[in-house]
C-alpha positions in Angstrom: -19.7 0.1 43.7 -22.8 -1.8 44.2 -25.9 -3.2 42.3 -27.5 -0.1 42.1 -24.7 2.4 41.1 -24.3 -0.5 38.4 -28.0 -0.9 36.8 -28.3 3.4 37.3 -25.5 3.9 35.2 -26.7 1.0 32.7 -30.2 2.8 32.8 -28.8 6.1 31.8 -26.8 4.9 29.3 -30.0 3.1 27.6 -32.1 6.2 28.5 -29.3 8.5 26.1 -29.7 5.6 23.4 -33.2 5.9 23.2 -33.4 9.2 23.4 -31.1 9.9 20.5 -32.5 7.0 18.4 -36.0 9.0 19.0 -34.7 11.9 17.8 -33.1 10.7 14.9 -36.0 9.0 13.9 -38.7 11.7 14.8 -39.8 9.2 17.4 -41.3 11.0 20.2 -42.4 8.1 22.3 -38.8 6.4 21.9 -37.1 9.6 22.8 -39.5 10.3 26.2 -38.9 6.7 27.3 -35.1 7.5 26.9 -35.8 10.5 29.2 -37.6 8.4 31.7 -34.8 5.6 31.8 -32.7 8.1 32.3 -34.5 9.7 35.2 -34.5 6.4 36.4 -30.9 5.7 36.1 -30.3 8.5 38.2 -32.5 8.1 41.0 -30.9 4.4 41.1 -27.7 5.5 41.0 -28.1 7.6 44.0 -29.9 5.5 45.8 -26.8 2.9 45.4 -24.7 6.1 46.4 -26.4 6.6 49.7 -26.3 3.0 50.3 -23.1 3.0 49.7 -21.9 5.4 52.2 -24.4 4.3 54.5 -22.4 1.0 54.5 -19.1 2.4 55.0 -20.3 4.7 58.0 -21.8 1.2 59.6 -18.2 -0.3 58.9 -16.3 2.4 60.3 -18.4 2.8 63.5 -17.8 -0.9 64.0 -14.1 -1.3 63.2 -13.8 1.6 65.6 -15.7 -0.4 68.1 -13.7 -3.5 68.3 
């Protein structure tokens, strides 16, 4: 797991908490902020997944050419 995957997971969890607290307290702004954090986390996590897959493919290619 790389930093982007970790940060993405953290942001999604943070967003879940904010959205839940916003719903409980009736704070629509906090609820919306939570949804934004979830989306940000999802995007960052997918970026990290892609980065890791590319690194794996690169390392496999280097290993085959040794």
